[in-house]
C-alpha positions in Angstrom: -16.6 -0.7 -11.4 -12.6 0.0 -11.4 -13.3 3.3 -10.3 -14.7 2.3 -7.2 -11.7 -0.3 -6.2 -10.1 2.8 -7.3 -12.0 4.4 -4.8 -12.2 2.2 -2.1 -8.7 2.3 -2.2 -8.0 5.8 -1.2 -11.1 6.8 1.1 -12.0 3.2 3.0 -8.6 1.8 3.3 -5.8 3.9 3.0 -6.8 6.5 5.2 -6.7 3.7 8.5 -3.6 2.5 7.0 -1.7 6.2 6.9 -2.8 6.8 10.4 -1.5 3.5 11.8 1.5 4.1 10.3 2.4 7.8 11.2 1.3 6.4 14.9 4.0 4.0 14.6 6.7 4.8 12.3 6.6 8.5 12.3 5.8 9.7 15.7 7.4 6.8 17.8 9.1 9.7 19.4 6.2 11.4 20.8 4.9 9.4 24.0 1.2 10.3 23.2 1.8 8.9 19.5 0.7 5.4 20.0 -1.8 3.8 18.0 -5.2 5.6 18.7 -8.1 3.2 20.6 -9.5 1.0 17.9 -7.2 2.1 15.0 -5.4 -1.8 14.9 -9.1 -3.5 14.9 -10.4 -1.2 12.2 -7.4 -1.7 9.9 -7.8 -5.2 10.4 -11.7 -5.2 9.8 -10.4 -2.7 6.6 -8.7 -5.5 5.3 -10.3 -8.3 5.9 -13.2 -6.6 4.0 -10.8 -6.6 1.1 -10.0 -10.2 1.0 -13.6 -11.1 -0.8 -12.9 -9.1 -3.8 -9.7 -10.5 -3.6 -10.2 -14.4 -3.6 -10.0 -16.8 -6.7 -8.6 -13.3 -8.5 -5.7 -12.1 -9.7 -6.7 -8.3 -9.4 -9.4 -6.5 -8.4 -11.3 -6.2 -11.4 -11.4 -8.8 -14.4 -7.5 -7.2 -15.3 -4.9 -5.2 -13.9 -6.7 -1.9 -13.8 -5.9 1.5 -12.1 -7.4 0.1 -9.1 -4.9 -2.5 -9.0 -1.9 0.7 -8.9 -4.2 2.5 -6.3 -4.4 -0.2 -4.0 -1.1 -2.2 -4.5 0.4 1.2 -3.2 -1.5 0.8 -0.1 -1.0 -2.8 0.4 2.6 -1.7 0.2 2.1 1.0 3.0 1.9 -2.3 5.1 5.5 -3.4 4.6 6.1 -7.0 5.7 3.7 -6.3 9.4 1.2 -9.0 10.5 -1.6 -6.8 9.0 -0.5 -8.2 5.5 1.7 -11.3 6.2 -1.6 -12.7 8.3 -3.6 -12.6 5.3 -2.0 -14.4 2.3 -4.9 -13.3 0.1 -3.6 -10.0 0.2 0.0 -10.5 0.3 -0.1 -12.7 -2.5 -1.8 -9.7 -4.5 0.4 -7.0 -3.1 3.4 -9.1 -5.0 1.6 -9.8 -8.0 0.9 -5.8 -8.6 4.9 -5.5 -7.2 6.3 -8.0 -10.0 5.1 -6.3 -12.8 7.6 -5.1 -15.1 5.6 -1.8 -15.2 6.1 -1.4 -11.7 9.5 -2.7 -11.2 10.9 0.1 -13.6 8.7 2.8 -11.8 10.4 1.8 -8.9 14.5 1.6 -9.6 13.6 5.1 -11.2 12.3 6.4 -8.6 14.7 4.9 -6.3 17.6 6.3 -8.5 16.8 9.7 -8.1 18.4 8.7 -4.2 21.7 8.5 -3.5 22.2 7.7 0.5 24.6 10.2 1.4 23.5 13.2 -0.3 19.5 12.7 -0.4 17.5 13.0 -4.0 19.2 14.0 -6.8 18.3 16.2 -9.8 14.9 14.5 -11.5 15.1 12.8 -14.6 14.5 15.3 -17.3 11.2 14.6 -19.0 11.6 14.0 -22.8 
């Protein structure tokens, strides 16, 4: 079942959030790049469909799985917008995913490869 939830993250939720994110954050200098008609509603519908799956549960399955890595990453794309702050079930889920020690380490390792003044540094060598 976890495979289905991971596919849902990538195919049913993420594409709409990515389009919204592109329209709002990356193409904001282009007057034509406003959220497409109906996109905000569609993002909300996709998020609302996820809520029953998470109500009363810590993760999508009985335990943390790869599906949670995928869906947690998709939830991070919402930052602290109303999309997620108005849906406490999703906000708390994202916080649980981010609070995992492996996530914290992976994020810290990723961010360590950047220097604000120089951009990306040399990537760490694999051992």
